N, C-alpha and C positions, 0 to 999 in steps of 0.2 A: 321342238318348236319350229314352226315354219318361218322362214326369213322373208321379209318383204322389203321392197325398196323404200328408201327414205329420202328426204330432201337433200339436194346437193350441198347445201350450206353446212350440213352437219359434218361433212367429210367422210361419211360412211356409205357403203354401197352394198346392194343386194348381191349375194353370190350367184344364184341361178334362178331363184323362184320369183314369180310375179303373181301376186294374189293367189298363191297356192297352186298355180298351174305351171306346167313345164314351160320353160322359156323356149321360144322358137326363133330367137335371134342368136346366131352363133358363128364361130370361125369354122370354115369348111376345111381349109387345107393350109399347109405351110410348105413352101417349095424353096429350097436353097440352091443358088447357083453362084458361080464365081471361079476364081483362080487361086490355087495353092502354090506357094513358093517356099523355099527353105528358110526364109526370113519372116514369113507372115502370109496372110490371106486377104484378098479383096473380094467381098461377098455382096450378094443381093438376096434378101429374103422376101419372098412374095407371100403376102397374107391375103386370104380371100374371105370376106364376110358376107353373109346372106341373112336377110330378115324376112320372116313371115309374120311379124308382129303387126297388129293394127296401129299401134301407137309408135311414134318415132322412138328409136332406142339408141343407147350409148353402150358400146362394148369395150371392156378393158381387158387387154391381154398382158399378163405379167410374165417376163422372161429374164433370165440372167445373161450377162455378157460373158463371152469366152475370155480366155487369158489375154491381157493387153489389148482388149477390144474397145472400139469407140464407134458411135453412130456418126455417119457423115450427112446423110440427107435422105428424104423419102419423097415419093410421088403418090398422091391419092387420086383414084379415078373411079367414077361412078356414072350413072345415067345423067346426072346433073352437071357433069363437067370434070375437069382435071385441074389439080393445083400441085405446085411444088413447094417443098418446105422452106422455111427461113430459120436461121439460127439466131435465137434471141436469148437474153438473160431470162432465167427461169420465171420470174414473176411476170415479165412482159409477155412471154410465150403463153403462160397460163391465162392471162387476161385476154389475149387475142383469141384463144381457143374458146373461152367462156362467152366472149362477145359474139363469136361466130355461131355458137349454139343458140344464144338468145335471139339472134336474127333469123333463125331457121335454116342456116347453111349447114351443109356437110362439112365437117372439120375433123382434124386429127392432131394429136399432140403426143410426142415421144419424149418422155422425161426420164433421165437417169438419176436414180437415188443411190444412197450409200450401198456398198457391197456389190456394185455393178448390177443392181436390180433395175429393170426398166419397166415402166408402165406405158404401153401404147394404147391410147384412148381414141376411139373413132366414134363420133357423135352425130346424131340426127340421121341415122340410117332409116329410111322409110320402108313401108310395106312393099315387098317384092323387089327391093333393090339388091344388086350384087356389087359390092364395093371391094376394090383391091388396093392394097398399100404395098408399094415396092420400096423396101428399106435397104439402103446401102450402108455397109459397115466395114471396118478394118479389124483384123484379129491377129494375134500372135500364134506361133506354133512352138512345140517343144523340140528344140534343135538336138540332133544326135550326130555323132561322128560321121555316120554314113547316110544321113537323110534327116527326116523329121516326122513328128506325129502331130496331126491336126485333130483338135477336139472341138465340136460344136454342140452347144446345149440345146437339144430337142426337148429336154425335160427340166423342170424346176423342182428340186427337193424341198420339203419343209425345212426351215432353218431355225436353229435354236437361239432363243434369247431368254434370259432369266425372267424378264417381265412379260413375256408372251403368254397368252392364255390359250393353250391348245384344247380342242374338244372334237367330238365326233357327232355330226348332226343325225337327224332321224333317217336320212337316206344312206347313212354309213360313210359319208364323206368327211374328211378331216378339215378342220378350220384352225387358223391362227389369228387371234386378235392381238394387235400390236399397240403399244402405248404411243399415242399421237404426239406427245411432247418430245419423243425421241425420233420417230420415223415420219413425222409430218403427215402428208396425205398418200404415202405409199399404200397401194392396194395389193394384197396377196390373194391368190386364188383359193379355191377349194380343191382338195386332193381326192381322187377316186382310185380305189384299188384296181378297178378294171378300166383300162384306157381304150377299150374297143369302141366305145360310143363317142369318143372325142375326135378332134380334127386329125386328118391324115398328114403324114410328112413324106416328102420326096426330096431328091437332090440330083443335081447334074453339075459336076465340078471338073475343072481342068487342073492337072498337076503339071507343073513346070519345074523340074529339078535342076536343070543346068548341068547335068552329068548323066551318063548312061544309066538307065533304070535297071535294077535287079528285080524289084518286086514292088507292087502296090497292093495293099490288102486292108481289110477292116475286121477287127475282132468283134464289132458291134452290129454290123449290117451286111447282108448279102450284096456283093458288088458285081456289076458288069463293067469290065475294063477294056477300053479300046486304045491301043498304043498308037501314038502319032510320032513316029520317029523313035530314036533311042532314048530321048530325055523327056518326052511329054506323053501324057495319057489323058483320056477322058473317062470319068467315073460316073456311073448312074446306078440307081437302086435296081437290083436284079428283079425285084417284085414290083407290082403296080404301085403300091404304097405301103407304109408301115405305121406302127403305133408310136405316139409321142411318150414312150415310157423309158427311154434311155438316150444318152448322148451319142452323137455320131462320132466315131473315131476312125481316122484314116492314117495309115502308115505308108510312107514312101521311102524306099531304100535304094541307094546307089550300088553299083557293082564294086566300088572301092571307096574307102574313106579318103576324101581329098577336099581341099578348100572349095566352098561354093561362093562364087562372086557374081553379083548382079550390079549393073550400072545403067544409068540413063539420065536424061535431062528432065527436070521437073517443071511444073507450071510457072515457076518464077525464073526459069532460065538458068538455074544452077545445076551443076553436075552432081549426081547423087550415086553413092555406092553403098552396098551392104555386103558384109562378108561373114561367113561361118567357117571357122578354122578348126578341124578335128583336134582333139586333145593329143592324139599321137604325134602331131607336128611339134609338140612342146617337150617331148621326152617320155620316159617310162613312168608308169603309175607309182605314186609314192607309197612306201611301206612304213611310215612312221608310227610311233606309239599312239594308241588311241585312248582318249578320255571322252567317253560318250555316255549320255543318258538316253535310254530308250523311252520315249514318251508315247504311250499307247492309249488310244481313244477306246473306251469301253461303254460309250453312251448307247442309248436305245437304238439310234439309227445305224449302229454297227452290228445289230443283232444278226445272228446266223453266220453265213459263209464269210462275210468280211472279217469278223472278229476271229473266227476259227483259223483262217489263213494267216492273219496277222500274228496270232500266237505262235504258229509253227515257224513263221519267218523269224521271229525274235529268238526262238530256241536255236535255229540254225545259225543266226548271227552270233550267239554266245559261243558256238563252236569255232568261230573264226577269230576269237580273241586270243592273243598270245599271253604268255605268263606275265609280261610286264605291262599289259594294258589294264586300264581301270574302267569300271562301268557302274551305272546305276539304272534303275527302272522306276518310272512313275506311271501309274494308271490314273486316268481322270474320267469323270462324268460330271455330276453336279459338284462332286468333291474330288479330292486327290488323295492317293495313298502311295507312299514311296517304299520301295523295297529296302532302302537304306537312307540314312540322313546325309551321307557323304559318299564319294566314290570309293568303291572297293576293288582291290586287286582281283583279277580274273582267275583266282586259284580254284582248286577242285571244290572246296567247301562252299565258296560263294556261288559257283555255277550250280551246284546241286540245290542250294537254297533258292536261287533265282528260278530254276525250273519248277520247283514246287510252287513258288509264288505265282508264276504265270499259269500253270496248269489248273490252279484253283480259282482263277479270276472269273467273275460273272459279268453280265452285261445288263445295264439299265441306266436310267437317269438322263440328264441333259448333257450338253456339250460345253462345259466351262473350260474352253481351251486356254484362255488367258491365265486362269489359276494353274492349269497344268504346266504352262511354260514357266511361270514363276516358280513352281515347285521344282521343276527340272533345273532352273538356274540356281536354286539354293543347293541342290545336290552337287552341281558342278563346282560351286564355290568361287573364290576369287581367281583361281588358276584358269578358269574358263575351259572351253572345249567345244564339243559338238553335241547338239540335240538331234536325235533321229526320231522324227514324228511320223506316226502311222495313224491316219484318220481319213474320214470322208470329207472333213473340212466344212461341214454344214452348219456354219455359225453366222450370226449377224454382228454388226459393228466390227467387222474384220480389220478395218483401218486402225482402230485403237489397239487391237491385239498385236498388230504388226509394230506399231510404235513402242509398245511395251517390250516386245521381244528385242527390238533394236537397243533399247535402253539397258538390257541385261548384258549385252556384249557377246552373247553366245551365237554360234553359227548354227542355223537350223537347216537340216536336210529333210525335206518332206516327201512322203509317199501318200498320194491320194488314192483311196480305195472305193470302188463301186461304180455303178452305171451312171451316176450323176455327181461324181466327185467335183468339188469346187476348185477346179484347176486355176481359175483367175486369182482367188485368194491365196492358194498354196504357192503359186509361182511368185507372187509379190512377197509373201512372207519369207520364202527362201532367198530370193534375190536381194531383198533389203537387209538381210542379216549375213550375206556373204555365202549362202549355201546353194543347194540345187534342189530341184523338185522333179517328180515323176508322178503320173497317174495311170492306174490300171483299172480295167473293168472287171465285171463279175465272171467273165469267161476266160480271164487271163490269170496266170499264176502270180499271186501276191508275193509268195515267198521268194521267187526268182528275182522279181523287181526289187524287193526289199534288200536282198543280198547285194544286188548291184549298187543300190544307193549306199549301203553299208560300206562297200569298197571304197567310196569316196571320202570316208571319214579318216581323220588322222593326219591330213596334210594335203595340200594341193600339188599338182605336178609342176605348175609354174605360178609364182607369186609376184605381185607388184609389177604387172605389165605396164610399160609406158608406150603409148601409141603416138605415131606422128604420120603426117601426110607429106610425101615428097613430090616435088615437081609441079606444084599447083599453088596459086595465090588465093587468098581469101578463104582458106580451108578451115573446117572445124569438125569436131566429133559431136554428134548429138543424136540420141542420148549418149551418156558416157559408156565407152566400150568395156568389155570384160577385163577385170584386173587380176582375177585368180582363176586358174584352169584346173578342173578336177577330172578324174578318170572317166572317159566316155561322155563327158559334158563339154562340148566344144566352146571356143571363144567366139564372141560375136562383136561386130563393130559396124556402126553407121557413120558415114562421113559425107560431107558436101564441100564443094569448092566452086570457084568461078568456072565458067564453061571450059571444058577440056576434053580431049579425045580419050585420055586414059588417066586413071588415078592409081597411085602406088601407096599402099598402106604398109607401115613398118611397125613391128612390135619388138621391144627389147625388154629383157628381164634378167635378173641376177641368177647365176647358177654356180655350182661348186667349182666348175672349170673356168669361171669368168662370165662376163656378160654374153648372153646369147641374143641372136637377132633373127627375125623372120620377116621376109618381104612377100607381099601378094599384090598382084596388079589386076585391075579390072578395066575392060573396055567399056566406054560410054556408048550405049546404043540409042538410036532414035525410037520414038514411040511413046506409049503411055507408061512404061515401066518406071521412069524417073519420078513421075508424079505419085505412083503407087508407093515407091520407097519413101517419099516425103511424108505421105499420109501414115505409113506404118511407123515411121519415127515419131510422128506427132501422137499417134494413139498410145505408144509406149510411154512417151513423156507425160501424157495426161494420166495414164494409169498410176505412175509414180507420184504425180502431183496430187492425186486423190488421197493418198496416204498422208501427205504433208499439209493438206489444206485444212488447217484449223484456224478459226477466227476470221475476222474480216480481211486481213491482209492475204491469208491463204486463199480465200474465195476470189479475191481480185486477181491473184496470180493465175488461178485456175481459169478464170474467165478470159484473161489475156491469152492463155494458151489455146483455148477453144476458138477464139476469134482469129488467132494467127493461122491455125491449121484448118479452120472450118469444121471442127469436130465437136460433138456434144459432150457435155460433162455434167457434174452435179451443179455447176454454175450456169450452164447454158443448155437449153433444150430446143427441140425442133417443133415447128407448128406450121400447119397449112389449113387454109379455109377456101372451100369451093364457093365463090360468091356468085350464085345463080340469081338473076333478077327476079325469077318467078318464086323464089323462096319467101315465105312469110313467117313472122314470129308466131310461135304457138306454145303449147304446154312444154315444160322442160322434158327432155328425153328421159325415159326410164333406163336406169343404169343396170347392166348385167356384167358379170365377170366370167371370163373364159375359164372353165375348170381344166385341171391338168391331171395327168396320171402319176401315181407313185412310181419311183424308179423300180425297175423290174426285180432287183435283188433284195428288196426290203419288204417288211410287213407293216401294215397299218399300225399295229400295236407298238412297233419299234419306235415310231415317231410320236404318236399321240397318246399312248399309254406309257411308253418308256420315259418320256419327259417327266412324268408325274409320279412315278413310283419311288419307293425308298431307294436311294442310290447305292445301297450295298457298300457302306463306308469302307469296310475291309473285305478282302476276298473271303468267301465262306463256303462251307460244304452243306449246310443244313438249313439255309434260309435265315441264319443269324447274322447280325452285323457285328462281327468281332471287333472290339475296341471302340465301339460307338457308345458314348455316354448317354444317360437318360435324357438330358435336355436336347441333345442333338436328335435323338430318335423322336422326341416329342415335336421338334420343329418339322421333321419330315412328315409326320402324321398331320400336322397342321397344314403344311403345303398341299398334301394330298387332298384334304377336305376342301381347301380353297378352290381347287380345280374341279373336284368331282366328289360326290357324296358316296360313291361306292367304297367298300372296305379297302383298307390298305393291303396291297399285294406284296408278299415277300418272295424273293427270287432265290432259287437254289443255284448251285453251280451249274454250268452249261451241260446239257445232255450230250452224251457221246454221239458223234456223227454216225450215220448209217454205214455199216460195213461195206467196203468195196475193195475190189482187187487193186492193189497199189500200182501206180505207173512207175516207170524207171525214175522220173523226176521225184516222185514221192519217196522212193528209196534213197536217192541222193540227199534230199533234204533231211531225212531221218538220220542218215549217217553223219551229215555235217553237224547236226545238233548233238551228237554223242561224243565229239572230240574232247579230249582232256586238255588241260592247259599246256602240256608239252607237245601237243599235236598228234598224239596217238589215240587209238581206240581203247576202251576199257578192256580189262582182262585180269585173270588171277595170277598171271606170271608174265615175265618179260617176253617169253616165247609166244604166249597166247596173244599178247597185245601186238607184237610185231606181225604175227600171222593175220590177225584181224585187220590191221592197218594196211597190209599188203593187199588183201582181198578188196578192201574198200577202195584203194587207189586204182586197182584194175577195173572195178565197177565204174568209177568215174571215167577212166580212159575208154572203156567200152562205149560210153555215151559221148565221146569226143570232148571230154572236159579235161583241160590241162591247166598249167599254172597261169595262163593268160585269160582264163575264162572270166566273164563279167561277174557271175554270181559265186562260183566256187573256186576261183583261182587262189584265193587266200587259204582255203582249206587244203588244197593240193600242196601248196608250198609248205604248210605246217606239217603235213603227213610225211612228205619227203624228208624234211629236217629230222623228224622223229626216227624214221627208218635208218638214216645215216648214223644216228647215235645209239641205236638199239643194242642192248647187251645180250647177244645171242651166240650160239655155237657156230662153227665155221660152215657147217652144212646149210643152216638157215641163212647165214650171212650171204652165201653165194646166191641163194634164191632172192634175197632182198636186193642184192646188187642188180640182178636181172630185172626185177620190178622197177627199180629206179631208172635203169637204162631205157626200158620200154616207155616209161612215162615221160622221161626227159626227152626222148626221141620221138614223142608223140605217136607211139605205136600201141596197138592193143595186144592182147594175148588170147586170141580166140574169143568165143562167146560164152554166155552163161554166167558171167561174173556178177551181174545184177541179182540174179536168182541165188547164187552162192552167198552173196552179202546179205540178202534178205533172210535166208535160212540160218546162217551161222552167226550173224551179228545182231540182226533185229529180233529174230525169233529165239536166239540164244541156243541153237542146237550145238552140242559139243562136237569138236573136231577130233576124231580118233586117229590112230596111226594110219588106218587104211584110207580114210578120207584125206589125210595129209599127203599120202603118197599120190593120190589122184590129183591133188592140187599141184604138187611138184611136177607131175607128168604133164598136166595141162600147161604149166608155165614153160616147160621145156619144149613143148610142141608149138 
């Protein structure tokens, strides 16, 4: 069915077609500029719109905000003049925009909806006009011990909601119809599998680390990097332009992990500082007992590589559990299925059953994350513990999910997966529950990142941090600084005081040897940095307030924050009208919506068919929904017919991935997943187990992996413990001691251990006496 535009009063808009002909009013390009800091980013996004339509048009561009991001202001410019935005309460801003359109003026309105979704509407673009909108915003970064990761959403994935109606139009583009009573006038785009016909993206960004740079890189885009001194760099896209089918990801890493301190005077004349303190400053990583529920997203949007990698990551995480640890597993899509109803000890039987459970899991259905979190909470029980979430986070009404997770009292550590992972939502979910978050793209190893997140479970390095500011009057922390520090997740603090040359931040926390204390001092510099720090603090406060803003009082608090910092929110939006005297009222502009491309690592069916299929209530091998009763299956068939008249599709277990030569990291992940509860590799005798474990340890050492490694450190510690207690004869005992010395001394033992481990452990080739002598000789050499 061809979609045509309808009257504005209905609140619905035409996606792309006008009277059945291709729309010739579109967004040409998106250009990102700005500065990246260890505590956040100050950015300007340049949008360029061009019209070849005879009738005046309105273009709506939908995009998501980055983590802890907030819009500050914009400038609209065209042949009829220039105007700068005003921040007004949402209804006032919308009325001003509508009035401008009625009077024939060029106008723009940037409104923030729930889930950090923004509609930028530009109306009354006339034939032949080229209009630009320069939008300024603040955004957060993912802080790391030795630097930061910045992620900017060049793409908007389709988002799941139980009441959304997904479909595919006659042009093969995906659409989502949302219930207006929940989402008001939020306009979502249409999604195209091929992004080549859409707007182009470019960027030109400055990196200011505040410490000597070791590396600036991007796993998402080709970079051209120009260094400016030791601590600054300028980044541009190495190609002329790129496609809007994946988020931009920038990594900046310092030569050493040390506190990053920034300070300046803001626009109100107050001294502002922001600090990022590496976790290593607070002590060694905790090795406490783990009580964890692995919560794995198996919805349609995880189809393909994201789900396959997440499965392997969880199998490797099981290998890092000790005999005293307890765990559970919950899979979720439209429904949830639990591996067990309560936490189970990580013994050999439970591990074996868990592996079978994971290996049989299929992918389809929607993303009912709230139900998944509730199911994980039930498995944890009253004792509480950690939830390790692996998902792309592509859900709507995320604020209510966060509030529900907070009510459960469990700590959520989240790993976002994919080229358009919802880092804003996942960062808020983790922070508000006392956990941490990370996001990885399709070209990065999900298993390595998942194991690093897993290493943070079971206890913080430092708890109950108490922060103070010394030597200054009228000082305060805002937002609240970090209270718990986890391995490789640094502490962060924002502070302000009456004008001063320096500010000293002090952190105190309890430890086994008594109270510990850490002091860091920042110099207050002249220039615009202080105002940037004030705005970054405000954007983070607004992001947290969006979660809490329920009811009229919540909206009023949110509006007060917006006015205080001059930043948009759900309660206040930005509007500008170019009031050219020559403009005359005319016909209402025809509305069009900018299409977007699907994230590069997913398929159209994963979103728009995956939502609607039978959700495979239980893991299955032959397309059957084991454990699903007849009424439940009838309900799924009814849901399917509601969306689409095509026959119900049943999903088999996932097809095996195409065979490829394993990389060294693949081998290490496989080995990690084979560990038994006592830390050793399997075998039919004590000697065989000890030999396999020694070979595995040397394979890890060959790749530079020792007990302090982010992903595999826990595995190395468990294997060393096993070797020390192994029941073997004196000849083998001497060899094992040599292996332990080499690993503890961070030494290798020649090359070839990865290949030996692959042949003898993974492929199961028997080790005969001749092969054993070769191994002993290799160790001796």
